[in-house]
C-alpha positions in Angstrom: 97.9 97.6 99.5 98.9 100.2 101.8 96.6 101.7 104.5 97.7 105.1 106.0 96.6 106.9 109.2 97.7 110.3 110.1 98.0 111.8 113.6 99.5 114.7 115.5 97.6 117.8 114.2 96.2 120.4 116.4 96.1 124.1 117.3 99.4 125.9 117.9 100.5 129.5 118.1 102.7 131.0 115.3 106.3 130.2 115.9 105.4 126.9 117.4 106.1 123.3 116.4 104.2 120.1 115.7 105.1 116.5 114.6 102.7 114.7 112.4 103.0 111.0 112.1 101.7 108.7 109.5 101.4 104.9 110.5 101.3 102.6 107.4 100.1 99.0 107.3 100.9 96.6 104.4 103.9 94.7 103.3 104.6 97.4 100.5 105.5 100.3 102.8 109.2 99.8 102.5 109.0 100.0 98.7 107.0 103.2 98.3 108.0 106.9 98.4 106.1 108.8 101.2 104.9 112.4 100.9 102.9 114.9 102.7 100.4 117.2 101.1 98.0 119.9 102.5 94.9 121.5 101.6 93.6 124.8 103.0 89.8 125.7 102.6 88.9 126.7 99.1 92.5 125.7 97.7 93.9 123.0 95.7 95.8 120.2 97.4 99.5 121.4 97.7 102.6 119.3 97.8 104.7 119.7 101.0 107.4 117.1 101.2 108.5 113.7 99.9 111.0 111.0 101.1 112.1 108.2 98.8 111.8 104.6 99.8 115.4 104.4 100.7 115.2 107.5 102.9 118.3 109.1 101.0 116.2 111.6 98.9 114.1 114.4 100.0 112.2 117.2 98.3 110.4 120.2 99.8 108.2 122.9 98.5 110.0 126.2 98.8 107.5 127.6 101.5 108.6 125.0 104.1 112.3 124.6 103.3 114.3 125.0 106.6 111.2 124.7 108.8 109.9 121.2 108.0 111.6 117.9 108.0 110.4 114.7 106.6 111.7 111.3 108.0 110.7 107.8 108.2 111.2 104.8 110.5 110.8 101.6 108.5 111.0 99.5 111.8 107.9 101.2 112.8 106.3 101.7 109.4 105.9 105.3 110.2 106.6 108.5 108.4 106.9 111.9 110.2 106.6 115.6 109.4 108.4 117.8 112.1 107.2 121.2 111.6 108.9 124.1 113.2 108.6 128.0 113.2 104.8 127.5 112.1 103.1 130.2 110.4 99.2 131.0 110.0 99.6 130.3 106.3 100.6 126.7 107.3 97.0 126.1 108.4 95.5 123.1 106.4 94.4 119.6 106.5 97.6 117.5 106.1 97.7 114.3 104.3 100.3 111.6 104.0 100.5 109.8 100.8 102.4 106.8 99.3 103.7 106.5 95.7 104.7 103.0 94.2 107.4 105.0 92.4 109.7 104.5 95.4 112.8 106.0 94.1 111.1 109.1 92.6 110.7 112.3 94.7 107.4 113.4 93.0 105.4 116.6 94.0 102.4 115.4 91.8 99.4 114.1 93.6 98.4 111.9 90.8 101.6 109.9 91.2 100.4 108.8 94.7 98.2 105.7 94.9 97.7 105.7 98.7 96.1 108.4 100.9 95.5 108.9 104.6 92.3 110.6 105.9 94.0 113.8 106.8 94.7 115.6 110.1 94.0 119.4 110.8 96.7 121.8 111.6 95.6 125.2 112.7 98.3 128.0 113.4 97.0 131.2 115.1 98.6 134.4 114.8 
Protein backbone atom coordinates (compact mmCIF):
# COMPACT_ATOMS: atom_id res chain seq x y z
CA UNK A 1 0.00 0.00 0.00
CA UNK A 2 1.18 3.51 -0.79
CA UNK A 3 -0.03 6.76 0.74
CA UNK A 4 0.52 10.02 -1.13
CA UNK A 5 0.49 13.60 0.16
CA UNK A 6 0.86 16.58 -2.18
CA UNK A 7 2.17 20.02 -1.29
CA UNK A 8 3.43 23.15 -3.00
CA UNK A 9 0.29 24.52 -4.59
CA UNK A 10 -0.66 28.16 -4.38
CA UNK A 11 -1.43 31.37 -6.23
CA UNK A 12 0.99 32.61 -8.88
CA UNK A 13 0.88 35.13 -11.68
CA UNK A 14 0.96 34.05 -15.30
CA UNK A 15 4.51 33.35 -16.39
CA UNK A 16 5.55 32.32 -12.91
CA UNK A 17 6.67 28.98 -11.52
CA UNK A 18 5.66 26.49 -8.85
CA UNK A 19 7.07 23.17 -7.75
CA UNK A 20 4.67 20.55 -6.49
CA UNK A 21 5.86 17.75 -4.25
CA UNK A 22 4.30 14.38 -3.57
CA UNK A 23 5.58 12.53 -0.53
CA UNK A 24 4.96 8.81 -0.52
CA UNK A 25 4.96 6.27 2.26
CA UNK A 26 5.00 2.54 1.82
CA UNK A 27 7.48 -0.03 0.68
CA UNK A 28 6.07 -0.24 -2.85
CA UNK A 29 7.02 3.33 -3.83
CA UNK A 30 10.13 2.29 -5.73
CA UNK A 31 8.17 -0.20 -7.82
CA UNK A 32 5.41 2.07 -9.06
CA UNK A 33 5.08 4.63 -11.80
CA UNK A 34 4.18 8.09 -10.55
CA UNK A 35 1.92 10.50 -12.36
CA UNK A 36 0.36 13.91 -12.00
CA UNK A 37 -3.21 14.71 -12.97
CA UNK A 38 -5.28 17.86 -12.66
CA UNK A 39 -8.93 18.75 -12.50
CA UNK A 40 -10.43 22.15 -13.15
CA UNK A 41 -13.95 23.05 -11.94
CA UNK A 42 -16.60 21.41 -14.09
CA UNK A 43 -14.06 19.39 -16.05
CA UNK A 44 -12.87 15.81 -16.02
CA UNK A 45 -9.60 14.80 -14.44
CA UNK A 46 -6.82 15.33 -16.95
CA UNK A 47 -3.47 13.59 -17.30
CA UNK A 48 -0.44 15.86 -16.95
CA UNK A 49 2.74 13.78 -16.68
CA UNK A 50 4.08 10.39 -15.68
CA UNK A 51 7.45 8.94 -14.71
CA UNK A 52 8.18 5.22 -14.65
CA UNK A 53 9.58 3.51 -11.58
CA UNK A 54 13.13 3.56 -12.97
CA UNK A 55 12.95 7.25 -13.72
CA UNK A 56 14.04 6.68 -17.30
CA UNK A 57 10.75 7.17 -19.11
CA UNK A 58 8.54 10.22 -18.98
CA UNK A 59 5.40 11.23 -20.84
CA UNK A 60 3.64 14.59 -20.87
CA UNK A 61 0.38 15.86 -22.19
CA UNK A 62 0.97 18.19 -25.12
CA UNK A 63 -0.21 21.34 -23.35
CA UNK A 64 2.58 21.19 -20.76
CA UNK A 65 5.50 19.91 -22.84
CA UNK A 66 8.49 22.19 -22.52
CA UNK A 67 7.02 23.90 -19.45
CA UNK A 68 6.57 21.14 -16.86
CA UNK A 69 9.11 18.59 -15.65
CA UNK A 70 8.39 15.51 -13.57
CA UNK A 71 11.12 13.95 -11.47
CA UNK A 72 11.53 11.63 -8.51
CA UNK A 73 13.90 11.27 -5.61
CA UNK A 74 13.68 7.66 -4.53
CA UNK A 75 15.87 8.28 -1.48
CA UNK A 76 13.25 10.74 -0.23
CA UNK A 77 10.23 8.84 -1.58
CA UNK A 78 9.14 12.02 -3.29
CA UNK A 79 7.97 12.98 -6.76
CA UNK A 80 8.09 16.53 -8.04
CA UNK A 81 6.35 18.51 -10.74
CA UNK A 82 8.25 21.63 -11.70
CA UNK A 83 5.89 24.00 -13.47
CA UNK A 84 7.31 26.96 -15.37
CA UNK A 85 5.73 29.57 -17.63
CA UNK A 86 2.40 28.98 -15.97
CA UNK A 87 -0.78 30.03 -17.74
CA UNK A 88 -4.27 30.76 -16.38
CA UNK A 89 -5.49 27.58 -18.07
CA UNK A 90 -3.17 25.59 -15.79
CA UNK A 91 -5.44 26.50 -12.87
CA UNK A 92 -6.74 23.29 -11.30
CA UNK A 93 -6.46 20.93 -8.38
CA UNK A 94 -3.36 18.82 -8.99
CA UNK A 95 -3.22 15.20 -7.86
CA UNK A 96 -0.31 12.84 -7.72
CA UNK A 97 -1.02 9.19 -8.37
CA UNK A 98 0.78 5.88 -8.30
CA UNK A 99 0.40 3.02 -10.74
CA UNK A 100 1.41 -0.58 -9.93
CA UNK A 101 2.35 -0.89 -13.62
CA UNK A 102 5.72 0.57 -12.80
CA UNK A 103 7.30 0.37 -16.23
CA UNK A 104 4.30 1.73 -18.15
CA UNK A 105 3.83 5.46 -18.85
CA UNK A 106 0.04 5.44 -18.73
CA UNK A 107 -2.12 8.56 -19.12
CA UNK A 108 -5.28 6.71 -18.00
CA UNK A 109 -6.57 7.45 -14.48
CA UNK A 110 -7.96 3.92 -14.20
CA UNK A 111 -4.42 2.52 -14.30
CA UNK A 112 -3.56 4.30 -11.06
CA UNK A 113 -4.35 2.65 -7.74
CA UNK A 114 -3.05 5.28 -5.33
CA UNK A 115 -4.09 8.93 -5.16
CA UNK A 116 -3.24 11.94 -3.05
CA UNK A 117 -5.75 14.45 -1.73
CA UNK A 118 -4.85 17.16 -4.23
CA UNK A 119 -3.32 20.62 -4.04
CA UNK A 120 -4.79 23.77 -5.57
CA UNK A 121 -2.85 25.70 -8.20
CA UNK A 122 -4.26 29.06 -9.25
CA UNK A 123 -2.66 31.12 -12.01
CA UNK A 124 -3.83 34.71 -12.32
CA UNK A 125 -3.75 36.58 -15.61
